[in-house]
C-alpha positions in Angstrom: 28.4 13.6 40.6 25.1 15.3 41.3 24.8 17.7 44.7 22.5 16.4 47.2 20.4 18.9 49.2 22.2 17.9 52.5 25.6 18.9 50.9 24.3 22.5 50.1 25.7 24.8 53.1 22.6 25.7 55.3 23.4 29.4 55.2 22.9 29.5 51.6 19.2 28.1 51.9 17.9 31.4 53.2 19.3 33.9 50.4 18.1 31.0 47.9 14.6 30.9 49.1 14.3 34.7 49.2 15.6 34.9 45.5 13.1 32.3 44.4 10.5 34.1 46.2 11.3 37.3 44.2 11.0 35.8 40.9 7.9 33.6 41.9 5.9 35.6 44.1 5.2 38.6 41.8 4.2 36.0 39.0 1.7 34.3 41.4 0.4 37.9 42.5 -1.1 38.0 39.2 -3.4 35.2 39.9 -4.9 36.9 42.8 -6.0 40.0 40.3 -7.7 37.8 37.6 -11.2 37.1 37.4 -11.6 33.2 36.8 -14.9 33.4 35.3 -13.5 36.0 32.7 -10.3 34.5 31.7 -11.6 32.5 29.1 -13.1 35.3 27.2 -10.2 37.7 27.7 -7.8 35.2 26.4 -9.8 34.2 23.4 -10.3 37.9 22.6 -9.3 39.2 18.9 -6.7 41.5 20.6 -4.9 38.9 22.7 -4.9 36.4 19.8 -3.3 38.6 17.2 -0.7 39.9 19.8 0.0 36.5 20.6 0.3 35.4 17.0 2.4 38.3 16.1 4.9 37.9 19.1 5.5 34.2 18.1 5.9 34.7 14.3 8.3 37.8 14.7 10.2 36.2 17.5 10.9 33.1 15.8 12.0 35.3 12.5 14.0 37.4 15.0 15.6 34.4 16.5 16.7 33.1 13.1 18.1 36.1 11.9 20.0 36.4 15.0 21.4 32.9 14.3 22.2 34.0 11.0 24.2 37.0 11.9 25.0 36.4 15.5 26.5 32.9 15.0 29.4 34.1 12.5 29.8 37.1 14.8 30.2 34.9 17.8 32.9 32.9 15.7 34.7 35.9 14.8 34.8 37.2 18.2 36.2 33.9 19.5 38.4 33.0 17.2 39.6 36.2 15.5 43.0 38.1 16.4 42.3 41.3 14.9 43.2 44.6 16.6 40.5 46.1 18.6 38.4 43.3 19.3 37.4 44.3 22.7 36.1 47.2 21.7 33.9 45.6 19.0 32.8 42.9 21.7 31.7 46.1 23.8 29.5 47.1 21.1 27.8 43.9 20.6 27.0 43.6 24.2 25.7 47.2 24.5 22.1 46.0 23.9 22.4 44.2 26.9 22.9 47.1 29.3 21.2 50.0 27.2 17.4 50.7 28.2 15.5 49.1 25.3 13.8 52.6 24.6 17.3 54.1 23.8 17.9 51.3 20.9 14.7 52.0 19.7 15.5 55.6 19.6 18.8 54.9 17.8 17.2 52.6 15.1 14.5 55.1 14.6 16.9 57.6 13.9 19.1 55.5 11.8 16.4 53.9 9.6 13.6 56.5 9.9 12.9 58.8 7.1 15.3 61.4 8.2 17.8 58.9 9.1 20.7 58.3 6.9 20.0 55.1 5.9 16.4 55.6 6.2 16.6 58.5 3.6 18.2 56.3 1.2 15.6 53.3 1.7 12.8 56.3 1.1 14.2 57.0 -2.3 13.4 53.4 -3.5 9.9 53.6 -1.6 11.0 51.4 1.5 9.8 52.7 5.1 10.8 50.5 7.8 9.3 52.5 10.8 5.9 51.3 12.2 5.9 48.2 10.1 6.2 44.5 11.0 9.8 44.3 9.6 10.5 47.2 12.3 9.3 44.8 15.3 11.7 42.1 13.9 14.7 44.5 13.6 13.9 45.8 17.2 13.7 42.3 18.5 16.9 41.2 16.8 18.7 44.1 17.9 17.8 43.4 21.7 18.1 39.8 21.6 21.0 38.8 19.4 23.5 39.7 21.9 22.1 36.7 24.1 22.9 34.4 21.5 26.4 35.8 20.6 27.1 35.5 24.4 26.3 32.1 24.7 28.1 30.8 21.4 31.4 32.9 21.9 31.6 31.5 25.4 31.1 27.6 24.2 33.7 28.5 22.0 36.1 29.7 24.1 35.6 27.0 26.6 36.0 24.2 23.8 39.2 25.8 22.9 40.8 25.6 19.5 42.7 22.2 19.6 40.3 20.4 17.5 40.2 22.9 14.7 44.0 22.9 14.8 44.1 19.4 14.5 41.7 19.5 11.4 44.1 22.2 9.7 47.1 19.8 10.3 45.1 17.0 8.7 44.5 19.3 5.6 41.1 20.4 6.1 40.5 24.0 5.0 38.6 26.8 6.9 35.0 25.8 5.6 35.3 22.3 6.1 36.6 22.6 9.5 33.8 24.9 10.3 31.3 22.4 9.1 32.6 19.3 10.3 34.4 20.6 13.7 33.3 23.9 14.9 29.5 23.5 14.2 29.4 20.3 16.4 31.2 21.7 19.2 28.5 24.6 19.0 25.5 22.3 19.2 25.3 21.8 22.9 25.3 25.6 23.7 23.1 26.5 20.7 19.9 25.3 22.0 20.1 27.2 25.3 21.4 30.3 23.4 18.3 29.8 20.9 16.0 29.5 23.8 17.0 32.7 25.5 17.3 34.8 22.4 13.6 33.9 21.7 12.4 34.4 25.1 14.1 37.9 24.8 12.5 38.5 21.8 9.1 37.7 22.9 9.3 39.9 25.7 10.8 43.0 24.1 8.8 46.2 24.7 10.9 49.3 24.6 12.8 49.4 21.3 9.4 47.9 19.8 7.0 50.6 20.7 9.6 53.3 20.1 10.7 52.1 16.7 7.6 50.2 15.5 4.9 51.7 17.2 1.7 49.9 18.4 -0.9 49.2 15.8 -2.9 46.0 16.4 -2.2 43.1 13.9 0.8 45.1 12.5 3.2 46.1 15.4 1.3 45.4 18.6 3.1 42.4 20.1 1.8 40.8 23.3 3.9 43.0 25.5 2.7 46.1 23.9 -0.9 44.9 24.0 -0.5 44.4 27.8 0.7 47.9 28.1 -2.0 49.3 25.9 -4.9 47.4 27.4 -3.7 48.1 30.9 -4.7 51.8 30.2 -8.6 50.8 30.0 -9.1 47.2 31.3 -6.8 46.1 34.0 -8.5 42.6 34.2 -7.5 41.9 30.3 -4.0 43.1 30.8 -3.6 40.6 33.6 -5.0 38.0 31.7 -2.7 38.8 28.8 0.1 39.0 31.1 -0.5 35.6 32.5 -0.6 34.3 28.7 2.6 35.8 28.2 4.0 34.0 31.6 2.5 30.5 30.3 4.0 31.0 26.7 7.7 31.7 28.3 7.5 29.0 30.7 6.7 26.4 27.9 9.5 27.7 25.6 11.9 27.3 28.5 10.6 23.9 30.2 10.3 22.2 26.8 13.4 23.7 25.2 15.8 24.0 28.1 16.0 20.3 29.1 17.1 19.4 25.6 19.6 22.0 25.7 21.1 20.3 29.1 21.2 17.0 27.8 23.1 18.2 24.8 25.6 19.2 27.1 25.8 15.8 29.2 
């Protein structure tokens, strides 16, 4: 049953309104700084369009990679009984609490030319830092925990009774996964993918540290905003509004479908 406004305790409306204002007013404040006459010119500039295109493409790839790797990881965390699972979960959630720049440094010193894996890759002529691939890796590192948390929570909420019933009926692990586990995850999958993509789209610290800021190669929209703000504040504000609009479109369009899947 839906809760009507009158059923919400009056004392909760004040902090609720303050919380909403804290989120909405700073965004609306951007509108007071931008010059409407220059807005189309700024939004259609090559730098803004290149950065937007790169952000969307790398964000989609990072989200797909997070699903490919994070989906099985969420299943292991939710269903496995191996020792040290709490420690493993803590490491998985670490990017959620670490400053992104720390994650960027960690990736750089692991996959850079002097890093243990970077040295091996350099032997075969593969260099990851300051490439588009580095952007994808940084975004996946930061965003994947959002997907893992969402899917693991859905699996724990659903419990394992359906999978146990499937096993008693003779279904093997792979058949049970395809016919039982995956359908259980579908309602949570939509919202988890939305959050993952949105986080990848807004990633800044790990990207600039590990991938740098090269236009057309690694300069995503957040990096373009930061770089442009040093010389043209109006252009930076216009790009900020562009990023806000794209993020809102992703959430508004995809979020209702994810919620409907749960009803």
